[in-house]
NUMI-598641 format. One record per residue (C-alpha): x, y, z. Coordinates in pm, whole numbers, plus 50000, padded with zeros to 5 digits. Example, Ala and Ser with C-alpha at 12.3 -4.5 7.8 and 13.67 -1.06 7.14 Angstrom:
BEGIN
[atom [51230 49550 50780]]
[atom [51367 49894 50714]]
***
This chain:
BEGIN
[atom [23322 89013 09576]]
[atom [23584 88976 09847]]
[atom [23556 88972 10224]]
[atom [23801 89100 10483]]
[atom [23833 89062 10858]]
[atom [24059 89276 11073]]
[atom [24059 89071 11391]]
[atom [24180 89286 11677]]
[atom [24206 89216 12044]]
[atom [23967 89506 12112]]
[atom [23741 89502 11807]]
[atom [23669 89312 11486]]
[atom [23614 89495 11156]]
[atom [23443 89306 10874]]
[atom [23409 89434 10520]]
[atom [23312 89332 10167]]
[atom [23427 89499 09846]]
[atom [23715 89501 09601]]
[atom [23942 89762 09762]]
[atom [23957 90039 10022]]
[atom [23737 90274 09815]]
[atom [23424 90058 09786]]
[atom [23384 89892 10125]]
[atom [23069 89793 10306]]
[atom [23185 89733 10661]]
[atom [23087 89685 11021]]
[atom [23273 89667 11351]]
[atom [23195 89524 11692]]
[atom [23380 89454 12018]]
[atom [23593 89144 12054]]
[atom [23418 88939 12322]]
[atom [23424 88558 12337]]
[atom [23516 88361 12024]]
[atom [23162 88221 12004]]
[atom [22988 88558 12026]]
[atom [23236 88736 11802]]
[atom [23232 88470 11531]]
[atom [22853 88465 11533]]
[atom [22858 88836 11443]]
[atom [23125 88777 11177]]
[atom [22923 88502 11009]]
[atom [22602 88704 11028]]
[atom [22770 89002 10859]]
[atom [22904 88804 10565]]
[atom [22582 88610 10513]]
[atom [22397 88942 10497]]
[atom [22659 89115 10280]]
[atom [22773 88902 09990]]
[atom [22660 88559 10100]]
[atom [22718 88305 09825]]
[atom [22872 88569 09597]]
[atom [23185 88587 09813]]
[atom [23489 88447 09634]]
[atom [23722 88445 09934]]
[atom [23785 88604 10273]]
[atom [24112 88739 10412]]
[atom [24188 88763 10783]]
[atom [24448 88984 10945]]
[atom [24454 88871 11307]]
[atom [24596 88971 11642]]
[atom [24834 88710 11771]]
[atom [25052 88531 11814]]
[atom [24918 88315 11530]]
[atom [25035 88002 11348]]
[atom [25119 88082 10985]]
[atom [25278 87749 10889]]
[atom [25049 87565 10641]]
[atom [25215 87234 10740]]
[atom [25131 87281 11107]]
[atom [24825 87114 11264]]
[atom [24742 87448 11428]]
[atom [24771 87653 11109]]
[atom [24527 87942 11120]]
[atom [24499 87934 11498]]
[atom [24552 88218 11741]]
[atom [24806 88056 11971]]
[atom [24949 88181 12301]]
[atom [24760 88508 12332]]
[atom [24685 88649 12677]]
[atom [24341 88749 12542]]
[atom [24103 88549 12761]]
[atom [23926 88268 12577]]
[atom [24115 88308 12250]]
[atom [24428 88101 12312]]
[atom [24454 87810 12065]]
[atom [24138 87917 11883]]
[atom [24103 87808 11519]]
[atom [23999 88141 11369]]
[atom [24077 88061 11006]]
[atom [23917 87716 11018]]
[atom [23603 87843 11191]]
[atom [23544 88108 10926]]
[atom [23617 87871 10637]]
[atom [23387 87602 10775]]
[atom [23096 87839 10840]]
[atom [23111 88030 10510]]
[atom [23257 87762 10282]]
[atom [23496 87992 10097]]
[atom [23877 88000 10064]]
[atom [24035 88196 10350]]
[atom [24368 88381 10349]]
[atom [24531 88432 10687]]
[atom [24811 88648 10827]]
[atom [24893 88877 11117]]
[atom [24707 89205 11150]]
[atom [25026 89406 11096]]
[atom [25132 89203 10791]]
[atom [24783 89265 10652]]
[atom [24819 89639 10715]]
[atom [25156 89635 10540]]
[atom [25006 89451 10242]]
[atom [24725 89707 10225]]
[atom [24979 89989 10215]]
[atom [25187 89801 09958]]
[atom [24887 89751 09728]]
[atom [24710 90085 09771]]
[atom [24906 90313 10006]]
[atom [25244 90450 10107]]
[atom [25449 90139 10025]]
[atom [25344 90107 09660]]
[atom [25629 90013 09430]]
[atom [25860 89905 09714]]
[atom [26008 89561 09768]]
[atom [26125 89613 10128]]
[atom [25921 89792 10393]]
[atom [25812 89780 10756]]
[atom [25477 89864 10912]]
[atom [25478 89929 11286]]
[atom [25166 89993 11490]]
[atom [25197 90153 11832]]
[atom [24880 90151 12035]]
[atom [24729 89906 12282]]
[atom [25026 89688 12192]]
[atom [25319 89721 11956]]
[atom [25339 89499 11650]]
[atom [25526 89501 11322]]
[atom [25497 89360 10974]]
[atom [25803 89315 10753]]
[atom [25826 89286 10373]]
[atom [26147 89161 10211]]
[atom [26180 89119 09833]]
[atom [25807 89177 09790]]
[atom [25701 88907 10038]]
[atom [25585 88950 10397]]
[atom [25812 88766 10640]]
[atom [25684 88467 10835]]
[atom [25987 88258 10927]]
[atom [25986 88037 11235]]
[atom [25667 88209 11353]]
[atom [25638 88576 11251]]
[atom [25824 88892 11346]]
[atom [25754 89014 11700]]
[atom [25893 89365 11670]]
[atom [25698 89480 11972]]
[atom [25920 89269 12194]]
[atom [26255 89404 12078]]
[atom [26476 89471 12378]]
[atom [26545 89842 12412]]
[atom [26823 90009 12617]]
[atom [26653 90132 12932]]
[atom [26814 90392 13156]]
[atom [26639 90345 13490]]
[atom [26782 90672 13622]]
[atom [26616 90859 13332]]
[atom [26304 90642 13326]]
[atom [26243 90446 13649]]
[atom [25927 90286 13506]]
[atom [25996 89911 13503]]
[atom [25782 89831 13201]]
[atom [25439 89692 13129]]
[atom [25499 89373 12928]]
[atom [25393 89058 13120]]
[atom [25675 88863 12952]]
[atom [25971 89104 12937]]
[atom [25876 89413 13139]]
[atom [26082 89670 12947]]
[atom [26075 89554 12584]]
[atom [25952 89805 12323]]
[atom [25587 89726 12395]]
[atom [25647 89737 12768]]
[atom [25798 90085 12743]]
[atom [25619 90253 12454]]
[atom [25267 90110 12413]]
[atom [24960 90311 12509]]
[atom [24899 90113 12830]]
[atom [25267 90155 12925]]
[atom [25240 90531 12883]]
[atom [24920 90543 13086]]
[atom [25069 90336 13367]]
[atom [25389 90545 13372]]
[atom [25227 90890 13360]]
[atom [24891 90825 13525]]
[atom [24683 90932 13225]]
[atom [24609 90813 12872]]
[atom [24854 90914 12601]]
[atom [24580 91108 12424]]
[atom [24540 91329 12733]]
[atom [24909 91420 12762]]
[atom [24989 91774 12640]]
[atom [25222 91806 12338]]
[atom [25503 91955 12547]]
[atom [25497 91681 12811]]
[atom [25833 91504 12855]]
[atom [25650 91177 12787]]
[atom [25676 91245 12415]]
[atom [26051 91298 12424]]
[atom [26093 90962 12596]]
[atom [25845 90795 12360]]
[atom [26027 90931 12055]]
[atom [26356 90799 12190]]
[atom [26232 90443 12242]]
[atom [26064 90429 11902]]
[atom [26368 90582 11728]]
[atom [26603 90325 11886]]
[atom [26377 90045 11760]]
[atom [26364 90196 11410]]
[atom [26742 90235 11401]]
[atom [26783 89867 11493]]
[atom [26534 89766 11223]]
[atom [26707 89987 10965]]
[atom [27045 89836 11046]]
[atom [26921 89475 11035]]
[atom [26657 89477 10758]]
[atom [26746 89786 10551]]
[atom [26385 89872 10457]]
[atom [26307 90128 10191]]
[atom [26032 90278 10407]]
[atom [25898 90256 10761]]
[atom [25530 90327 10828]]
[atom [25410 90410 11179]]
[atom [25042 90369 11269]]
[atom [24835 90311 11579]]
[atom [24669 90527 11840]]
[atom [24985 90654 12007]]
[atom [25109 90791 11675]]
[atom [24811 91028 11646]]
[atom [25024 91314 11778]]
[atom [25130 91578 11522]]
[atom [25462 91647 11694]]
[atom [25569 91284 11737]]
[atom [25685 91206 11383]]
[atom [25922 91504 11380]]
[atom [26060 91406 11721]]
[atom [26112 91044 11612]]
[atom [26292 91148 11292]]
[atom [26522 91383 11485]]
[atom [26604 91116 11743]]
[atom [26647 90852 11472]]
[atom [26910 91069 11300]]
[atom [27088 91120 11631]]
[atom [27090 90745 11709]]
[atom [27224 90648 11364]]
[atom [27481 90928 11383]]
[atom [27532 90942 11006]]
[atom [27617 90573 10967]]
[atom [27364 90484 10694]]
[atom [27452 90741 10429]]
[atom [27167 90698 10184]]
[atom [26979 90997 10033]]
[atom [26645 90861 10158]]
[atom [26773 90890 10514]]
[atom [26998 91193 10477]]
[atom [26764 91408 10264]]
[atom [26416 91249 10265]]
[atom [26364 91128 10620]]
[atom [26007 91260 10620]]
[atom [25931 91001 10350]]
[atom [26148 90725 10494]]
[atom [25955 90740 10825]]
[atom [25593 90834 10760]]
[atom [25233 90755 10857]]
[atom [25031 90501 10658]]
[atom [24851 90658 10365]]
[atom [24539 90450 10429]]
[atom [24531 90548 10795]]
[atom [24303 90326 10999]]
[atom [24185 90143 10685]]
[atom [24523 89979 10614]]
[atom [24440 89660 10805]]
[atom [24102 89591 10645]]
[atom [24241 89681 10301]]
[atom [24519 89429 10355]]
[atom [24265 89165 10458]]
[atom [24092 89219 10122]]
[atom [24426 89177 09949]]
[atom [24478 88846 10135]]
[atom [24134 88742 10009]]
[atom [24227 88833 09652]]
[atom [24545 88626 09678]]
[atom [24349 88331 09813]]
[atom [24084 88358 09541]]
[atom [24353 88362 09273]]
[atom [24523 88060 09429]]
[atom [24194 87868 09448]]
[atom [24117 87952 09085]]
[atom [24460 87829 08977]]
[atom [24418 87504 09169]]
[atom [24075 87451 09009]]
[atom [24219 87506 08660]]
[atom [24502 87264 08738]]
[atom [24259 86996 08859]]
[atom [24045 87028 08548]]
[atom [24355 87015 08329]]
[atom [24479 86699 08501]]
[atom [24139 86533 08464]]
[atom [24149 86612 08091]]
[atom [24495 86457 08059]]
[atom [24380 86139 08231]]
[atom [24081 86123 07999]]
***
C-alpha cells in the first residue's frame, strides 16, 4: 500500500493504491499549511493507516531537493502566502511515521508518464505544464534532473515583440518570461477573459502557440529530449497542439533533422497519456522508490549486525 500527494498551489490531491488504475483519492483546496496538512494526515490515517509502506510527494515550488541541505524537503521561496520555508516532507514523515519521497510536482508528473504513460521506454523526456503557472520536469538518461536546485522552465526568457504583443508580462520576477507571457493568468490579464472562454479562432491562440513553440525549440536544442509532453489547463484546447507543432517546425527551420521531428511530430510533442492523473501517479512512483530504498537499508543494517555478531 503506497500513498501519494500531489501538492498544488491551488489544491492538494491525496491517494492510496499501487498505480493509477487502483486509486482511492481525495482532493481539497490548498489553504494554510496547518489546515491543509490536517486534511492530508486525516486522509491517510483513514485510508491505509499503518499499512502504508511509504508516501511520495510531488510539490509546487520552488522546493529544496538536496538531501544534504538543512532545508531538504521544504517549500522555499514561494509567493504562496504562508507556505514559504515550510517543511512539507518533514511534517508528513513526522505525522505518519513512514518513509517519504519528495520531488517537484512536474518531475512527479514526468515520472508517472515514464512509468505508466506516454514516456514509457524513453531515457530522455520533458514534461511541461501550462496552467496557473508554467513548470517543467526534465529526464536525462532515465533520471529526473535536480542540479543546483531544479529546472525552472517556466522562467525561460522568450523573445518578446512589443509591437506585436504590447502586454508587458505577468511574472512578478521577470515580467515577460514564458510564464509571464503564456500562463493562464497572463492570458486572462492580456485578453480580459479566461483562456477557457476564448474562442478557438481568437488570435490569442496564435500568440500562445508561438511562445510555447519557441520554448520547446530551445529545450530541444539544449536537452535533445526524445519526447515532450504538454499538460495543464491552457493545453485543453483541441487546436493548440497542431498550432504549436506547426510553429515549432517553423522556428527550428529544418535544423534538427531527425525522423521523430520531421515525420512524427505528433508523437514528439503530445499530451500526457495519464491526463490529469500524471502527477498523483508520479507521487505513487516516488513512494515506491522510497519504500524500496528503505527496504534495502533495512536489509543492509540487518546484514551488518550479523557480520558484527
